[in-house]
N, C-alpha and C positions, 0 to 999 in steps of 0.2 A: 309699570316695571317699577325697581326698588328705588330707582333713583328720582321718581316720582310721588312717591308717599309721602303726603303733607305738602304737595304743591300745586294743588288743583288749578289754581289761580293761573298758573304757568302754562304757555302753550308748549306742544309735546315737540320735541325736537328728533330727528331719526338720527339713528346711532351715527353714522357717517359724519353726519352735520357736529354732533356731540364731541365726537372725537377726533374732529379734525386737527393737525398739528396745530399746535399755536407758537412753537420756535423751531427753526432747523434742526436742532437736538433729535427732535421727536420726528421728523421725516424717514420711513425707513425706504431701503431699498435704491435710493439716489444720492448714495454719498460723493460720487465723483461730481456732479452738479451742484450739491450743496456745497461741499468743500470752495468749489470755484466764486461761486457768489459770495460766500462769506470773505472770501480773500479779497474780491472786488469792492466788495462794500468798505470793509476796514480800511482800505488802502483809497478809497473814494475814486477809484477807478469804473465810475457807474457809466454803461452804455445809454445810447438815447434809444434803441429797439432791442429787444431780445424775441427769438422764436423757440417757444417750447414745443417741442413734437414728442409724440409718444402715443399709446395704447389711452384708453379710459380707463380712467380710476388709478392712475399710476402717481398724481399730484401735482399737475401741471398747475392748475388754477390755483391750489393750496400755496404751490413755493412762488407764483405771481403774487399772492397776498402777502406772504412775508417779504418778498423784496419791497414793495410797497410800505410795509410797516417800517422796515428796516431803515428805509432812505428820508424817513419823515419820523423817525423816533426820536425822542428828546435825550433820551441816554446813548449818544453814538456806541460808547464803549461796550455797552451791552444789548445791541438792537438786535431782535425788537425785545424791548423789555416787558412788553403787555402789563405794565403799569401806568404808563404815560398816558395822556389824555388822546395822543394822536392813534398807540397801538389799541387801545379801546374801542375807539369810534371805528378804526378798519375793521377790527375784530367783530364787532356789531354791523358793520355794512354801511354806515350814516354816514362816512368821511365824506366831504364834498369834493374833494381832490384827487379820491380813488373811483374812478368810472370804471365799472363792468359792462361790457357790451355783449350782446349776443348775437352775431354775425348770421346766426339762422335766420332770425328774425328782422335784422337791420342791415340788410345787405344790398341794398340799393346805390345810387349814386348820391341821393338825396340826402340821404341818413350821413353819410362819408362826408360830404360837402359842410353839413351843420356842425358834425364832430372838430372837420378843420377851422370853421370860423370860431370855436371856443378854444382850440388849442393857443392861440397867440395872449388868450387873459392869463394873466400872474395867477398863482394858486392862493385859495382863500384862507387856509391856516397852515397848511405844509409846508416842506422846502420844494417839494416837487408835485406837479399833477401827473398820475399814474393812470394809462388808459390800458386797461385788459380787455381784449378784444378774443372772446372765445369761438372756435371753429372758425376760425379766417378761412379758411380753404372753402366757406360758403359765401363769401364776397363775390359780387359779378364781375365781370372784365372791366367794366366800366367804374365800379367801386375802388378796385384793385389800380388802376390809372389814377382814380381823383387822388388815392393816397399815396402815390409813392414819391411826390414832390416834398410832401410834408413828412414822410417819413425817412427821406434822406436829409433834410436839414431842418431839424424840428427847433423848436424854441430850447433855450437850454434846460430852462423849468420842466421839461415834458420829457417820460420815458412811456415809451408803449411798449407793452410785452402782448406779443401775438401767442394765441395758443390754437394745437391742430393736431387733431389723430390721421389726416393725410395729409401729410407736408408734400406730396408731388403733386396736390392740386393747386399748389400756392406758387405763384409767379416767380420765376429765377429771379427777376429784378426786385422782387420784394427781399426774397430770401438773401440775398447777395448785401442787402441794408440793412441787414440783423445779426447778431450775436445766436446763432442756434446752439440749443441744448437738444439732447436727443434723451427722454426719460426711458427708461426700459421696464418689462414685466417684473415684479416684485417675485421674488424666490418664496417656493411652497412654505419652507421653515419660518421666514419672515413674517408671512401673513400669519401661520400658525401662531405664533408668539404674540402677534398682536390681537389677535382674537381672544387668546388666553386672557389678556391684560385686560381686554374688556368685559370677559365674561365675569373675570373677580372682581372688577370694580363694579358690575352690576348684581353679585353676589348670587352667582346661577349657576348649578352644578354642571356640570359635564363629562361626556366620553371623549377620551383622545381621537376615538375612532370618527366621532361626529365632527369635531375640530378637522381633522386630516381631510375629511370628505368634501367641506365649506373651503377650506383653501384650495382643493383641488376644482371645485365648479367657480371659484374666483377666477382662474386662469391669468392670474399673475394681477388682478386689480385689487388693492385694499378696498376702494367703495364700494365695490362688486360684493367682494367680503362680508362687509359690514352691513349690506344689504341684505345678502342672504342671512346671515347670523339674526338680524332684527325678526325674520319671516320665520326662522324656526323657531327664535325662543315664542314669539305670538303662538305657535302651537304647542310648543312642548313644555311652557311655563316654565317652574322654577329647574326642571331637571332635562337638560338636553342631551338626548341618545342618538347614535346613527340612525337608529330606525325610522327616527322623524325625520331627517334629511332624507333619506330613502324615499317616505314616503310623500314628501313634498316635491321633490324633483323628479320622481320617477327612478331611481338610478339602483341600480343592484349594489351589493355591498361587496367588498374585497371577498371575502369568505365566498360568496356566492358564483362569484368569478373563477376563484380557486377550486372551487367542487366543479364546475364546469371543463377546467382543463384538466384536474385530475382524471374526469370521467375518459377524458379524450385519452391522455396517457396511459390508462388502464384499459382502452379498447373497449370500451364497457358501453355498447350503444342503448342498452336499456335505460342506464342512470345516467348517461348523457341527456336524451330525450325526457327524461324525468324530471333533471336540473331545469332544461330548455321551459318547459312546461310551468315548473314553479316559479320561475323568473316572470314569464309573461303574466301568470296571474296577478302580479305585482305592479301589471302595467308598466313595464320599464320600458324605456327607449331604446330600440334595437340598433339604431345607428350608433347612439353613444355606447353602447355596451360593445358594440363591434371594436370602437376605438380604444374602450377601455382595455378590451382583449390584447389588441396590439401595442399599447404601452406597457400593459403586465410581462409580454413576451420580450419586449425589447429592454426591459431592466431586466429580466432575468439572464439575456444574452450579455450584456453589460457587467453584471455580479459575476458571470461564468469568467470571463475575463479578467479582470479586476479584482474579484473577492472585498470590492469597498464599498459597503453600504452607504455611504455617504454620497454616493452619485445616484441614489434611486429613492424614489419619492412614494409610488404606490406601496411598493413591497417593504417591508420590514427584513431585518436579517435573516431570521426562521423561515420567514415565508420562502425568501430568495435561494437559500440552500434546499429547498426543497425541488428546486428546477435543478440542479449541479447533474442530476441521474440522466436527463437529456441531453444530447449532443448539441452545442451551438446551430451546426448546420440544418436540425431537423426546425428548430424553434425559427430560424430564419427565415426556411421554408414555410412554415405557419404562419408567417407575419406577411408573407407575400399573397399565401392565399386569403387571408382575411383583406388585405388590399382589395385582392380582386373582388372578393365579395360586395366591401363598401362600393366601390366603385359601379358595381351591378344594381345597386339600391337605387340610383337614379332614376331606371327605367322599368324598376318594378313597380308592381301594383302589390306585391304580397311578398311583404319584407320577412316574414317570420320563415317562408320557405326558403328563401335564400338563405338564411341565415342558417337555418339546419343544414342546409344542403354544406354550406361552407364548413360547419363544426364537423361535419363528416369527412371532408375531404383532408380537415387536421388529423383525424385518426388513420386515414389514410397514409400521411406521413409518417406515422410509427410504425407501419407495417412495410415501408420500404426496405428493400433488401440492403444490406451493409455496403455493396458493390456500388449500388445506384449512388452513395453520395461520395465512393473516394475518386481522388484526382486521376483523370483517365488521359489517353491520347485522343484526339479530337475526330470528330466522325469520318473527315476524309481519309485519315491513315487507316482506320477502321476495317473501312470498304477497301482500300488496296491491300491490306493484310489477308481479305477474307477468304481469297481464292488459296493463298499460302496454306492456312490453317487447315482447308481442305485436303493439302497434298497429300501423297500418300508416297514416302519413300521407301523403296526396298533394295537390297544387295545386289549390286550387278553383278551378271554371270560371265560378260564378255569383260575382254581384256581390252581396256582402251585407254589413252594417256590419261592420267588424272591426278590433280594439286597436292603435293605432299604434306599434310595438315601436320603431323606429327613426326618426328627423326626418329624415333622406335616404332610408332603402329603407324599402321597405314589405312585409312577407311573408303571404302567403295560406296557411291549413292546413283542411285537412278532415279529422276524424276519423270512422272507421267507425263504423256505429251500435251494433256490437256492443261499444263501449269508451265510451259515452258517461258511464257514471259514475265519470267519470276527474277527480281533485284538480286545482286551479290550477295547481298544479306540473309539470302533466304536458304541460298545454298551453303551457308556458313553454317546456318539454323539446323540445318540437314546434316551435316557432319557433326553437328555437336549431339544431335540425336543417336545417330548410330554409335559414336564413341561412348554415348552415356549407357547403350545397351551392352557394348563389346568389354568395356573396362569393367574388371569387379571390384567391386567396392562393397562391403557389407554394413561398413558401420552407418552409410546413409543410402537409401535405396536410392536408384537411378529415377529419375523423373518420368512418367510415362507418356510424355509428350510434349510439343512443342510449350516455350514460354507463352503464356496466355495473353491475349491480346486485354483484355479485361483482367486487372490483378484485382484478386479478390483475397478478403480475411483469410481465407482457407489457404492461399496461395503462402500470404505472409507469413502466418502460422508455420507452413514447414520450413521457409525459410529460418524461423527461429529455432525451430527443433534442431533443425543441420548447423546452427552457429557456432563458431567456436571462440571461448571466453577469452582466451590467449591472445588470438589473433586480433580479436575485435580492440583489447588493449592496445596492442600493436599498431593496429590500423588507427586508432585515436591519435596517437603522438604524431605518425606520419598525415595524418589528416589535417594538424593546425595549421602545417605548410601553404596551404591554401592560399592564406590573405598574401603569399609571396608572388603570388600569378595573376592578381588584381588588374595589374599595369602590362603585363606579358603581352607581346602581339599577337602570338598565335593563343592564349590559355585563356587571355582577359574573361571572353563572353563566359564561360564554364566557371569560372574562379570565381565570378562575380553569383553566378546563380547560386552556386555552392555555400558562399559565403555565409558563415553563422550556423552552417548545419552541423549535425552531431551524427556521429556511427551509431545505429541501432544494434545491429549486429553484423559480423563478417564470416562468411563461410571459404571455403574453396571455391574459388573461382566467378564469388559475388562479393556485393557489400548494400548495405540496407542503410539508408540515412534519410535524416528527418530535417526538411525545412520549414518556413514559417508558414509560407501560403501555398493553397491547394493549386493554383494555376501554374507556381513554380515547379511544383511534383510532377503536376500534368507534363510540361513541357520538357523535361528530364526523363520522363517515362516514354517518351514518342521516340519511336523507331529510327526515325532523322538524326537524331544524336546519339544513337549507340554506338556506332564507329569510334567517334570523336569522344566519346565519354571513355571509352574503354583505353583508348590511347592516352586521356589524361589521368585514367585510374593508375595507368603504366607508369606516368611522369611521377605521381604523387608516391604511391606505396612502392613503386619500383616492381609492378606485375600489372598486368592488366586485369580488370574486376567487369564481370556484368553490373552495372550499377542501377538499383531500384531505389524510389522516393516516394515517402508518404509525407503529409503535411503534420503539423504538430499535435492538431486534434487527431488525426486518425493513428500518432503513436500511443497517445494516452490510452485510447480504444483497444487498439491492438495487445497493447501489454495489459490491460485488464483483462479482456479476452481471453489471452494465453495463461493469467494464473487461475483463471476459472476453469478452464478447459485443464489443466494440469492438477488442479483440485479433483474434478470429475475422472481424471483418467483419461479424457478421451482426446487425446492431443493425436494430429493425424501423423503419418510418417514423414520423415524427415525427406529433402528434397536434395540431388545433387548435380550443380550446374557446373558446365565448364566455363573455364576463361575465355572469350572472346579471342578467336585467332585473331593479331594482327599482321597486315598485310606484310611489314617486314620480318615476321616469324615462319612464311609460308616460303620454301625453298623454291628457287625458280628451275626451270628446266635448263638443261644444258644447250647452249645455241644448236641449231640443227646442223652448221657446220662442223662439230664435232661429234656429231651421230653419224656422220657420211662412212660407208667402209671405203677401206683403202683400194678395195677392187675397183670403186668407180673410178678412180682418179686413174689408176693404170688403163681403165677401159677407155675414158676419153680424153687422154691425154695428158691428164694431169690438172685440168684446168676447167672449173667447174663454175657456171654462171647461176646462182640460186635467185627464182623468181617467186618473190611473194606474194599474195593475194590481200590488199588491202580489206582491213576489217572495216563493215557499214557501221 
């Protein structure tokens, strides 16, 4: 490599060793730990034992050596100065007072007892003897017990620094005797920046995509990133490209993955199978590819909601914008399908077939009808309403007592014998139906059936067509009063469900609102709440309305669909929905006593006792 030219006599050092941080300022991704240790050293408040926990390659051993250099540095104001004798010998790994122990190979009681015997001796050169025990969780139970007493009360000249990737395997009694510091995975952007610095120092050309791929493969470990980089440089020589990384590690490029997803979105099976075949010829790891596709779709959902490209790593802004044409609910459904596919890999002998089937399932998500993604009443409600939807309502020909629905108009209904066990709300729906048929209104054709149990986009479009803009503006002003009812004993439940909702459109007898979550919309659309919501709208708007609810995502899609249909001239006919009839609006029949003819009084002596049969 460039740094070795003219230095054949020197032994080659790996990149991660060559570019290991030699000061606290050059440590990346662990600022919270670095700042704490720097302050403790500057104030001479040094603990006798530290426990460094975290994933591999995040800087545990590096920071441990920096602490050892700082406490023994001859220039305390600049510790570590990297110029004094102690700093130089510790950096070279030959300082007699800094002892590194690998607990994986020295995990017995005898080794720890030998260490304890040496602890009592004073440092040979520096102020402190520093014991760095790596992978401390590998110590045996007996070794931990042997270390306990010394770790609790060590000599004043000794500092223990324990490092582990699995802190849950360390005895709680050991952890309680140490200051614990948790190292975190380093962010991809910080790793990319570090890789670029090393490449520039090595005077090697590179593609940004190659650097991004390496940072993803590193999985938050800087040491892993430099080890991967070193292998790629050995393969690519002086010009590192993304294709080199892909060939070495068997991964698909972001463009390859995007082509797969594009074929799914376009419902092009031939193109999809061709892309899969091309990827497999590159000896790509199927499991890693599946996980990468999940990550891409996850980032697409994040960008769809936030429009903030700083929150995504695998996609750039231009690539993320391409996903905006697909609704987040579809993307989340695709992630679920991929997770199921990945789970099945464990018991599969043919990963390719499972992967192909999984991708075809994603295509099926695109074919999903719009109604399948809308918030709907739950299954039990639909089953309960099923016989109602099949009932036939015909005008009655016999005179029988009936409720007065409207002081001006009267409506007669007859329910088929097969549908007698129907709730009162169903009878009201029947009355609405006949009133729609009899009431002449040309500007908005009456709906030719009951309100569907499954509210689809066609029905919502008809609501928009029949909406009144002036009425919507008026209702919006009244709708703002909902916040006043959030603490009301009667209306608090519905006010909180509708808090923050917005009026999408209003018409005679109905109002369509959008809420944040689909689950809330589903509950509001449930027939169980219809009557109380009608009363609540009467309280808010001064007149009862049939309330329909959709989620924010469905509102966006509905408006786009409305604009598209309007341009095409293919909007459906409007719909006329009568306002729900409240119990207080139904006139009660006269008491039976008032309807008794006077002749009966004279016939029975002017005194009549009425016997009523109790309703069961």
